[in-house]
MDTraj code that builds the backbone (N, CA, C; nanometers):
import mdtraj as md
import numpy as np

residues = "MET LYS LEU LEU ILE LEU ASN GLY PRO ASN LEU ASN LEU LEU GLY THR ARG GLU PRO GLU ILE TYR GLY GLY VAL THR PHE LEU ASP TYR PHE GLU GLU LEU LYS GLN LYS PHE SER ASN VAL GLU LEU PHE TYR LYS GLN SER ASN TYR GLU GLY ASP LEU VAL THR GLU ILE GLN LYS SER GLN ASN GLU TYR ASP GLY ILE VAL LEU ASN ALA ALA ALA TYR THR HIS THR SER VAL ALA ILE GLY ASP ALA ILE LYS ALA VAL THR THR PRO VAL VAL GLU VAL HIS ILE SER ASN THR PHE ALA ARG GLU ALA PHE ARG HIS ASN SER TYR ILE SER PRO ASN ALA LYS GLY VAL ILE LEU GLY PHE GLY LEU LYS SER TYR GLU LEU ALA ILE GLN SER PHE LEU".split()
xyz = np.array([
    [0.0721, -0.0899, 0.0049],
    [-0.0250, -0.0152, -0.0032],
    [0.1151, 0.1286, -0.0007],
    [0.0440, 0.1728, -0.0799],
    [0.1114, 0.3906, -0.0253],
    [0.0461, 0.4936, -0.0410],
    [0.0911, 0.5244, 0.0509],
    [-0.0028, 0.6478, 0.0747],
    [0.0570, 0.7822, 0.0920],
    [-0.0006, 0.9150, 0.0491],
    [0.0391, 1.0100, 0.0748],
    [-0.0134, 1.1071, 0.1649],
    [0.0779, 1.1529, 0.2718],
    [0.0477, 1.2519, 0.3595],
    [0.0983, 1.4026, 0.2936],
    [-0.0330, 1.4482, 0.2849],
    [-0.0317, 1.5614, 0.2313],
    [-0.0890, 1.7039, 0.3253],
    [-0.0269, 1.8339, 0.3535],
    [-0.0285, 1.9048, 0.4700],
    [-0.0335, 2.0281, 0.3934],
    [-0.1343, 2.0998, 0.4215],
    [-0.1290, 2.2568, 0.3665],
    [-0.0563, 2.3571, 0.4392],
    [-0.1009, 2.4790, 0.4356],
    [-0.0476, 2.5771, 0.4938],
    [-0.0132, 2.5584, 0.5893],
    [0.0944, 2.6832, 0.6495],
    [0.1522, 2.6561, 0.7980],
    [0.1990, 2.5399, 0.9019],
    [0.1467, 2.4073, 0.8183],
    [0.2125, 2.2783, 0.9045],
    [0.3156, 2.2626, 0.8562],
    [0.4501, 2.3184, 0.8112],
    [0.5900, 2.3362, 0.8210],
    [0.5843, 2.4104, 0.9464],
    [0.5401, 2.4915, 1.0480],
    [0.5584, 2.5174, 1.1121],
    [0.5374, 2.4587, 1.2738],
    [0.4803, 2.3422, 1.2487],
    [0.4568, 2.2533, 1.3653],
    [0.5883, 2.2392, 1.4482],
    [0.5822, 2.2727, 1.6051],
    [0.6961, 2.2244, 1.6492],
    [0.7051, 2.3381, 1.7592],
    [0.6856, 2.4711, 1.6416],
    [0.7072, 2.6337, 1.6944],
    [0.5493, 2.6834, 1.6990],
    [0.4823, 2.6345, 1.5750],
    [0.3316, 2.7126, 1.5920],
    [0.2849, 2.6592, 1.7086],
    [0.1672, 2.8124, 1.7683],
    [0.0988, 2.7787, 1.8616],
    [0.1256, 2.6212, 1.9480],
    [0.2478, 2.5860, 2.0370],
    [0.2713, 2.4602, 2.0572],
    [0.1476, 2.3747, 2.1735],
    [0.0753, 2.5114, 2.2447],
    [-0.0688, 2.4815, 2.3114],
    [-0.1416, 2.3929, 2.2152],
    [-0.1780, 2.3827, 2.0712],
    [-0.2554, 2.3637, 1.9787],
    [-0.2022, 2.2378, 1.9441],
    [-0.1037, 2.2410, 1.8985],
    [-0.0385, 2.1937, 1.7934],
    [0.0598, 2.1094, 1.8382],
    [0.1376, 2.1179, 1.9565],
    [0.2696, 2.0518, 2.0279],
    [0.4114, 2.0988, 1.9998],
    [0.4869, 1.9996, 2.0260],
    [0.6166, 2.0840, 2.0035],
    [0.7043, 1.9975, 1.8850],
    [0.6250, 1.8983, 1.8522],
    [0.7093, 1.7827, 1.7679],
    [0.6956, 1.8491, 1.6248],
    [0.8037, 1.8510, 1.5390],
    [0.8119, 1.8752, 1.3886],
    [0.7297, 1.7529, 1.3194],
    [0.6795, 1.7821, 1.2090],
    [0.5909, 1.7010, 1.1086],
    [0.6869, 1.6245, 1.0913],
    [0.8346, 1.6316, 1.0582],
    [0.9204, 1.5448, 0.9904],
    [1.0091, 1.4834, 1.0839],
    [0.9661, 1.5148, 1.2036],
    [1.0321, 1.4436, 1.3263],
    [0.9419, 1.3305, 1.3440],
    [0.8114, 1.3106, 1.3669],
    [0.6537, 1.2763, 1.3629],
    [0.6460, 1.1933, 1.2588],
    [0.6916, 1.2336, 1.0969],
    [0.6388, 1.1478, 1.0114],
    [0.8030, 1.0492, 1.0370],
    [0.8861, 1.0345, 1.0975],
    [0.9648, 0.9126, 1.1022],
    [0.9514, 0.8497, 1.1691],
    [0.8562, 0.8584, 1.2878],
    [0.7791, 0.7875, 1.3569],
    [0.6798, 0.7075, 1.3000],
    [0.6268, 0.7613, 1.2145],
    [0.4697, 0.6536, 1.1187],
    [0.5794, 0.5876, 1.0306],
    [0.6876, 0.6366, 0.9703],
    [0.7443, 0.5094, 0.8754],
    [0.7683, 0.4006, 0.9694],
    [0.8578, 0.4272, 1.0220],
    [0.8994, 0.3054, 1.1418],
    [0.7827, 0.2472, 1.1799],
    [0.6471, 0.2951, 1.2345],
    [0.5381, 0.2156, 1.2725],
    [0.4569, 0.1577, 1.2377],
    [0.4642, 0.2451, 1.0501],
    [0.3803, 0.1419, 0.9806],
    [0.4746, 0.0621, 0.8325],
    [0.6040, 0.0127, 0.8676],
    [0.7100, -0.0324, 0.8116],
    [0.6536, -0.1298, 0.6869],
    [0.4792, -0.1575, 0.6533],
    [0.4557, -0.2209, 0.5758],
    [0.4012, -0.1204, 0.4940],
    [0.3938, -0.0035, 0.5017],
    [0.3054, 0.1082, 0.4257],
    [0.4092, 0.1533, 0.3606],
    [0.4205, 0.2202, 0.1892],
    [0.5002, 0.3227, 0.1740],
    [0.4335, 0.4442, 0.1918],
    [0.5093, 0.5674, 0.2794],
    [0.4529, 0.6338, 0.3133],
    [0.4931, 0.7568, 0.2537],
    [0.4914, 0.8563, 0.2077],
    [0.5103, 0.9849, 0.1086],
    [0.4544, 1.1111, 0.1925],
    [0.5409, 1.2112, 0.1373],
    [0.4612, 1.3317, 0.2514],
    [0.5068, 1.4579, 0.1924],
    [0.4266, 1.5726, 0.1420],
    [0.4370, 1.6785, 0.1051],
    [0.3787, 1.7722, 0.1885],
    [0.4474, 1.9040, 0.2137],
    [0.3337, 1.9687, 0.2244],
    [0.3634, 2.1207, 0.1379],
    [0.2718, 2.2189, 0.1491],
    [0.2836, 2.3423, 0.0700],
    [0.1874, 2.4244, 0.1265],
    [0.2212, 2.5404, 0.1254],
    [0.1496, 2.6608, 0.1373],
    [0.0587, 2.7777, 0.0749],
    [0.0412, 2.6660, -0.0986],
    [0.0148, 2.6883, -0.1630],
    [-0.1333, 2.5780, -0.2130],
    [-0.2450, 2.6642, -0.2453],
    [-0.3575, 2.6022, -0.2758],
    [-0.3585, 2.4909, -0.4502],
    [-0.2832, 2.5736, -0.4979],
    [-0.3137, 2.4989, -0.6645],
    [-0.2063, 2.4071, -0.6133],
    [-0.0510, 2.3656, -0.5338],
    [0.0200, 2.2838, -0.5416],
    [-0.0797, 2.1500, -0.4578],
    [-0.1488, 2.2346, -0.4121],
    [-0.2091, 2.0656, -0.3331],
    [-0.2933, 2.0419, -0.4093],
    [-0.4010, 2.0893, -0.4960],
    [-0.4708, 2.0655, -0.6457],
    [-0.4246, 1.9798, -0.7023],
    [-0.3029, 2.0009, -0.7412],
    [-0.1872, 1.9180, -0.8394],
    [-0.1696, 1.8260, -0.7653],
    [-0.1250, 1.7871, -0.6538],
    [-0.0967, 1.6560, -0.6079],
    [-0.1942, 1.5685, -0.5850],
    [-0.3208, 1.6243, -0.5446],
    [-0.4860, 1.5610, -0.5544],
    [-0.4858, 1.4973, -0.6759],
    [-0.5177, 1.5535, -0.7793],
    [-0.4668, 1.5198, -0.9133],
    [-0.4161, 1.3754, -0.9386],
    [-0.2835, 1.4655, -0.9152],
    [-0.1784, 1.3489, -0.9743],
    [-0.2097, 1.2005, -0.8853],
    [-0.2491, 1.2219, -0.7723],
    [-0.2876, 1.0979, -0.6598],
    [-0.2947, 0.9314, -0.7001],
    [-0.4217, 0.9207, -0.8463],
    [-0.4920, 0.8448, -0.8698],
    [-0.3927, 0.7404, -0.9656],
    [-0.2807, 0.7879, -1.0144],
    [-0.1559, 0.7117, -1.0445],
    [-0.0534, 0.6905, -0.9836],
    [-0.0708, 0.7272, -0.8480],
    [0.0973, 0.7337, -0.7425],
    [0.0130, 0.6258, -0.6411],
    [-0.0963, 0.6869, -0.5906],
    [-0.1093, 0.6547, -0.4093],
    [-0.2523, 0.5469, -0.4337],
    [-0.2587, 0.4744, -0.3071],
    [-0.3815, 0.4391, -0.3026],
    [-0.4838, 0.4691, -0.1840],
    [-0.4231, 0.5806, -0.1472],
    [-0.4814, 0.6856, -0.0723],
    [-0.4140, 0.8085, 0.0021],
    [-0.5241, 0.8915, 0.0084],
    [-0.4246, 1.0392, 0.0835],
    [-0.4490, 1.0626, 0.2335],
    [-0.4065, 1.1046, 0.2970],
    [-0.4279, 1.1880, 0.4532],
    [-0.4049, 1.3454, 0.4534],
    [-0.4937, 1.3754, 0.4362],
    [-0.4999, 1.5071, 0.4036],
    [-0.5419, 1.6124, 0.5201],
    [-0.4662, 1.7220, 0.5337],
    [-0.4658, 1.8278, 0.6088],
    [-0.4370, 1.9279, 0.5792],
    [-0.5785, 2.0072, 0.5274],
    [-0.5497, 2.1113, 0.4154],
    [-0.5329, 2.2704, 0.5082],
    [-0.5332, 2.1859, 0.6543],
    [-0.5255, 2.3205, 0.7423],
    [-0.6124, 2.4182, 0.6839],
    [-0.5925, 2.5467, 0.6979],
    [-0.7156, 2.6855, 0.6786],
    [-0.7877, 2.6540, 0.5414],
    [-0.7059, 2.5842, 0.4610],
    [-0.7603, 2.5498, 0.2956],
    [-0.9158, 2.5010, 0.3122],
    [-0.8909, 2.3750, 0.4402],
    [-1.0375, 2.3037, 0.4619],
    [-1.1597, 2.4310, 0.4520],
    [-1.1544, 2.5300, 0.5182],
    [-1.2625, 2.6019, 0.5376],
    [-1.2891, 2.7022, 0.4127],
    [-1.1672, 2.6969, 0.3228],
    [-1.2124, 2.8290, 0.2185],
    [-1.1682, 2.7738, 0.0891],
    [-1.1636, 2.6463, 0.0592],
    [-1.1430, 2.5885, -0.0716],
    [-1.2076, 2.5239, -0.1556],
    [-1.3284, 2.5873, -0.2227],
    [-1.4027, 2.4701, -0.2903],
    [-1.2800, 2.4217, -0.4061],
    [-1.1942, 2.4638, -0.4641],
    [-1.0921, 2.3761, -0.5578],
    [-1.0378, 2.2708, -0.5125],
    [-0.9812, 2.2804, -0.3831],
    [-0.9401, 2.1399, -0.3362],
    [-1.0528, 2.0636, -0.2683],
    [-1.1665, 2.1168, -0.2516],
    [-1.2953, 2.0062, -0.2470],
    [-1.3323, 1.9194, -0.3847],
    [-1.3229, 2.0126, -0.5153],
    [-1.3695, 1.9958, -0.6532],
    [-1.2476, 1.9110, -0.7123],
    [-1.1332, 1.8947, -0.6516],
    [-1.0240, 1.7938, -0.6666],
    [-1.0565, 1.6751, -0.6142],
    [-1.0608, 1.6643, -0.4966],
    [-1.1280, 1.5666, -0.4271],
    [-1.2403, 1.4756, -0.4862],
    [-1.3252, 1.5507, -0.4917],
    [-1.4497, 1.4711, -0.5926],
    [-1.4475, 1.4259, -0.7243],
    [-1.3034, 1.4941, -0.7842],
    [-1.2675, 1.4600, -0.9262],
    [-1.1832, 1.3177, -0.9737],
    [-1.1116, 1.2838, -0.8309],
    [-1.0414, 1.1720, -0.8229],
    [-1.0907, 1.0823, -0.7599],
    [-1.0292, 0.9322, -0.8017],
    [-1.1317, 0.8355, -0.7318],
    [-1.0091, 0.7723, -0.6276],
    [-0.8976, 0.8747, -0.5492],
    [-0.7802, 0.8228, -0.5157],
    [-0.8884, 0.8502, -0.3409],
    [-0.9213, 0.7641, -0.2559],
    [-0.9999, 0.7983, -0.1115],
    [-0.8989, 0.8700, -0.0530],
    [-0.9772, 0.9665, 0.0493],
    [-0.8727, 1.1033, 0.1099],
    [-0.9775, 1.1267, 0.2281],
    [-0.8869, 1.0770, 0.3180],
    [-0.9141, 1.1064, 0.5027],
    [-0.8846, 1.2052, 0.5213],
    [-1.0003, 1.3021, 0.5614],
    [-0.9178, 1.4004, 0.5954],
    [-0.9238, 1.4394, 0.7521],
    [-0.7799, 1.5048, 0.8152],
    [-0.7302, 1.4901, 0.9558],
    [-0.7074, 1.6331, 0.9961],
    [-0.7099, 1.6754, 1.1262],
    [-0.6775, 1.7943, 1.1721],
    [-0.6357, 1.7710, 1.3153],
    [-0.5509, 1.8321, 1.3465],
    [-0.4917, 1.7688, 1.4671],
    [-0.5387, 1.8635, 1.5861],
    [-0.5854, 1.9624, 1.5650],
    [-0.6920, 1.9979, 1.6798],
    [-0.8239, 1.9983, 1.6415],
    [-0.8883, 2.0019, 1.7721],
    [-1.0489, 1.9463, 1.7554],
    [-1.1237, 2.0901, 1.6946],
    [-1.1705, 2.1543, 1.5490],
    [-1.1893, 2.2185, 1.4887],
    [-1.3305, 2.2853, 1.5237],
    [-1.3853, 2.1656, 1.5530],
    [-1.5168, 2.2136, 1.6174],
    [-1.5567, 2.3079, 1.7820],
    [-1.4249, 2.2857, 1.8358],
    [-1.3948, 2.3652, 1.9794],
    [-1.3142, 2.4874, 1.9397],
    [-1.3205, 2.5440, 1.8443],
    [-1.2258, 2.6348, 1.7781],
    [-1.3415, 2.7518, 1.7473],
    [-1.2954, 2.8541, 1.6537],
    [-1.3620, 2.9856, 1.6186],
    [-1.4514, 2.9137, 1.5344],
    [-1.5744, 3.0100, 1.5148],
    [-1.6478, 2.9362, 1.4244],
    [-1.6742, 2.8829, 1.2792],
    [-1.5691, 2.9817, 1.2031],
    [-1.5127, 2.9681, 1.1148],
    [-1.4778, 2.8504, 1.0834],
    [-1.3915, 2.7741, 1.1458],
    [-1.3075, 2.6734, 1.1085],
    [-1.4437, 2.5707, 1.1495],
    [-1.5637, 2.5640, 1.1784],
    [-1.6881, 2.4308, 1.2060],
    [-1.7004, 2.4073, 1.0073],
    [-1.6757, 2.4628, 0.9460],
    [-1.7450, 2.4310, 0.8345],
    [-1.6200, 2.3892, 0.7162],
    [-1.6104, 2.2590, 0.6774],
    [-1.4893, 2.1724, 0.5658],
    [-1.5858, 2.1859, 0.4273],
    [-1.4814, 2.2058, 0.2976],
    [-1.5354, 2.1908, 0.1714],
    [-1.4746, 2.0815, 0.1401],
    [-1.3816, 1.9990, 0.2413],
    [-1.3407, 1.8512, 0.1670],
    [-1.4202, 1.7336, 0.2209],
    [-1.4696, 1.7489, 0.3777],
    [-1.5693, 1.6703, 0.4667],
    [-1.6696, 1.5822, 0.3145],
    [-1.7128, 1.6660, 0.2701],
    [-1.8646, 1.5883, 0.2064],
    [-1.7688, 1.4931, 0.1197],
    [-1.6566, 1.5010, 0.0620],
    [-1.6288, 1.4028, -0.0634],
    [-1.4764, 1.3082, 0.0356],
    [-1.4659, 1.3132, 0.1091],
    [-1.3643, 1.2471, 0.2266],
    [-1.4389, 1.1126, 0.2364],
    [-1.3327, 1.0276, 0.2561],
    [-1.4021, 0.8710, 0.3301],
    [-1.4268, 0.8697, 0.4354],
    [-1.3672, 1.0026, 0.5215],
    [-1.3707, 1.0180, 0.6779],
    [-1.2647, 1.1426, 0.7077],
    [-1.3066, 1.1490, 0.8211],
    [-1.2902, 1.2861, 0.8913],
    [-1.2200, 1.2354, 1.0138],
    [-1.0765, 1.2935, 1.0765],
    [-1.0280, 1.2518, 1.2065],
    [-1.0024, 1.3547, 1.2165],
    [-1.0262, 1.4182, 1.3739],
    [-0.9927, 1.5373, 1.4383],
    [-0.9834, 1.5491, 1.5583],
    [-0.8756, 1.6151, 1.6148],
    [-0.9014, 1.6371, 1.7950],
    [-0.8012, 1.5281, 1.8292],
    [-0.7380, 1.4398, 1.7349],
    [-0.6114, 1.3803, 1.8689],
    [-0.4600, 1.4157, 1.8413],
    [-0.4709, 1.5465, 1.8006],
    [-0.3217, 1.5675, 1.8231],
    [-0.2330, 1.4759, 1.6429],
    [-0.1124, 1.4592, 1.7083],
    [-0.0332, 1.4356, 1.5715],
    [-0.1151, 1.2789, 1.5462],
    [-0.1746, 1.2407, 1.6812],
    [-0.2052, 1.0687, 1.7025],
    [-0.2953, 1.0563, 1.5268],
    [-0.3514, 1.1947, 1.4913],
    [-0.4876, 1.2043, 1.4255],
    [-0.4392, 1.1351, 1.2903],
    [-0.3081, 1.1633, 1.2092],
    [-0.2945, 1.1143, 1.0954],
    [-0.2766, 0.9566, 1.1157],
    [-0.1846, 0.8842, 1.2279],
    [-0.1613, 0.7365, 1.2625],
    [-0.3447, 0.6960, 1.2395],
    [-0.4450, 0.7584, 1.2917],
    [-0.5656, 0.6934, 1.2939],
    [-0.5753, 0.6695, 1.1688],
    [-0.5878, 0.8006, 1.0797],
    [-0.6085, 0.7770, 0.9175],
    [-0.5467, 0.6847, 0.8291],
    [-0.4199, 0.6302, 0.8839],
    [-0.3140, 0.5536, 0.8050],
    [-0.4097, 0.4518, 0.8461],
    [-0.4387, 0.3856, 0.9561],
    [-0.4921, 0.2251, 0.9851],
    [-0.6258, 0.2547, 0.9550],
    [-0.7007, 0.3466, 0.9191],
    [-0.8658, 0.3209, 0.8255],
    [-0.8292, 0.2586, 0.7125],
    [-0.6990, 0.3148, 0.6390],
    [-0.6861, 0.2555, 0.4805],
    [-0.6492, 0.0981, 0.5206],
    [-0.5969, 0.0356, 0.6754],
    [-0.5531, -0.0926, 0.6511],
    [-0.6613, -0.1641, 0.6727],
])
top = md.Topology()
chain = top.add_chain()
for i, resn in enumerate(residues, 1):
    res = top.add_residue(resn, chain, resSeq=i)
    for name in ("N", "CA", "C"):
        top.add_atom(name, md.element.get_by_symbol(name[0]), res)
traj = md.Trajectory(xyz[None], top)
């Protein structure tokens, strides 16, 4: 099995950005843990602060990956384009969020991804990614 973990804007700052919400571990460090824990899965990681890059990766996924673990970050609540890209491909997508978006500002309660995702996992910190990977197994 081949999975892509795709992170959106500002997630490159994990480890230093609002550690009370997002924790103190960088995603690259956490990704190494995931690769060890799921050694039977080919895991790939990409992050972009640009909406179009995320759309392109989703579009390319049909020929490359069995699934996507997607944390679109703020684009979750604003990007019709990312939602449409997920709808346009056959690659299953699991939407993840580190924080419980429903316990935060009201604008974070809406997702353009959820209606087209295989599932949604949120509020379990970085463990949300692990749970998403397990959902593909």
